[in-house]
Residue, then its C-alpha position, 0 to 999 in steps of 0.5 A: m049185070r046184077v046177081a042176087w040170092r035172097a030169102a023169099a016168102g016160102g023159099a028163096d029166089f036167085s035172080v040175074e038182072d041186066t040193063g040190056i035191050g030187053i025182050e018184047r012181051e009176046h016172046i016171053p012165054r016162048l023163051t024156054e022152048r027148045f030152039y026158040r030165038v027172039d031174033r030169027s036173023r041170028s044163026r048158031e055161028t053168030g049167037g046160040t042154039g036157042l037151048g040155054l033157057a030150055i036147059v035152065k027150065h028143066a034143071l029148075l024143074r028137077h029142084q021143084a023150082v020155077l023160072d020167072i022172066q020179067s023184061e021191058p024193051g030198052k030197059g033190060s031183063r030179070f030172070t028169077a029162079h024161085f026155090p021152095a023152102r023144102r029144097l033149101f039147106p037149113e041155116g047153119s047146116a053143112s053144104t054137103h047135106e043131101l036134099p030129099a029127092 
């Protein structure tokens, strides 16, 4: 797994990348829906409720950020949160700085 935070055009990107099994293209648009699971055979007991990425999406919306999901079966996935510049701390500012609502 690789985690990265980097400057990007108009803001910054936070990404999490893996080299796992990947996700088929047809599932990607639905991954942030509540209770959606790619593998229907999985139950709560064996792995998740299908809420994780829905929660991520809504948290990012509160920060005017968006989630981009790239994946290729057999090669892995990259989940990137794109934050606009207005939601970033100015360079050299204290980390306790309040962001505008």
